[in-house]
C-alpha positions, 0 to 999 in steps of 0.5 A: 500500500505504501508503494502505491501511495508514493507512486501516486504522489510521483504521478501527481508531481509530474502533472504539476511540473508539466503544466504551465499557466499563461497569465497574458499573451502567448508563449511557452511556459518555463520548464521546472526541473527537480535537480536533486537533494542539496543542503537538507532540501530539494533544488529546483531549476527553472529554464526559459527559451527567452533571454535574460535581457528580455525577461525577468525570472521571479520565484513565488511560494504557495502564499504568493510571497517572493523567493530569492533565486540564483541565476544559472548563467553569469552572462545575463545579456545573451544567455537564456533566462534560468534560475534555481532555488532550494526548497526546504521542509517547512518552507511551504511545499508549493513553488512557482516560477514566473517569466515576466516580459519586460517590454510586453508586460506579459508573463508565463508561469509553471508551478510544482507541489512536492509532498513531504515524503520526498524531502530528505529523511533519516532512514537509510532505506527511505533515502535510497528509496527517494533517490530512486523515485527522483531518478524516475521523475527525472527520466519521466520528465525527460521522456515527456520533454522529448515527446513534445519536442518531437511531436511533428514526427509520428514515428519518433513519437512512437519510439519515444513512447516505447522508450518511456514505457521501458523506463517506467517498467525499469523504475517499477522493477527497481521499486519492487527490488527496493521493497523486497530488500526492505521486507527482507531486512525487516524480517531479519530484524524481527528474527534477531529480536525474537532470538534476543527475547528467547535468550533473555527468557533462557537467561532468566530461567538459568538464574534460578539454578539449583543443585540436584542429586540422585536418590539411591533409595528411589530408583529402578533396580536395573539403574546404576548411579555414579557420583550422585548425578549420573545414571545409566541402565544395566540392561539393554532390554525394554523395561515396563514400567519405565526405569526411572531415578528420582532426585532427592530434592523436591519443590513446592514453590518459587522457581527452580532450574537444572540442566541434564546432559543427554549427549547422543543417547538414542532414548531418554525422558526428563521431567517432574513427578508428584510425591505419590509416584515418588513414594510408589517407587520408593516402596516398590508397591506398584508396577504402573504410575497414576495418570496426571501425576507426571510431566515429562519430555521424552526423546526416542527414535529421533522424535520428541513427545510431551505428556498431555500433548498430542503428536510429536515434535521434530526438533533437532537433537540437543545434547543438553536440556534445561528444565525450568519448574516455575511455580509462579506461572505454574509451568514446566519448561524445557530449553535447548541449552546450546541454542539458548532457546525454548523447546516447549512449556507445559502448564500443570495442575499439581500440588505439593512437592514435585521431584525431578526424575530421569530415565536413561532409556535402555542403551548403555550410555550415561545421562547426567545432571551437570552444574549450571554454567552462566 
């Protein structure tokens, strides 16, 4: 939509530039040319076929006030009359160039109105955009001037029209390229903002790091614990129910974060369980876990699954997983520590102490709770 509005403004300016007003007598109106940016404004030039000795060049603003112009030729006797001014933002966007015949007391006049959008701006992409627009205006004015000067030859008019259309098409292509470039830069900026926000969320979670130790008295008999923070399976057969080990620490308030090094294991599961399941494991009274009492992230055969969430997640494998238990927002979140990004957050409706648990799967590789490095 912004490009259409600006293109409409360009056409509006072209119409105003190419229109002249005869205030008395007959003759050709002066030619107004937008010469480019200068001194934080736009330089306008006014050209006439009459000589300086025959006429007077007068600039006026939209309110009829006189403006001071600068002659383009030092020879004011034999040279054609021409003058220029610099139109700045805030000085009124309408300006007229009047050629006054000193002898016949007649005058011709051309006017132009420039929208504020065409004045110099601080944005680098907008400045480039305006330069392209001004280049297009110059090409269009040159094409119109050429068409008028060759109006007696039909063939030349047709050739000029084709050239004019080609230049318009080229200008549209340049405008489209500029728009695409701006959109790509804008998307890159949004991606950077999203990455910064993700890392900020990760750092906030990591600032709540706690120490986790594995409970020798609350684990499946097939699991082996080493150094109180590493666990592996002593058998490569699938065990039902799942073989897990529970942490000594339980949390019922505030925020808590820990990190688990899973490496390149083909199967693992991490999460929290309530005190009821922990007591079942400790007393070895059942072979199944009650539903709704456990929250976890599971990785198996290259796919991730979450408790209570349908379907699978095709995230890339991560070697270190951050787990964030937030009682204030009542969510359990999982992070890819290496990418510093959120994998998923699970809301929960549990009460009492929640205990971290770990299931290393059935391969012989170690799964370990590691210190948090900030």
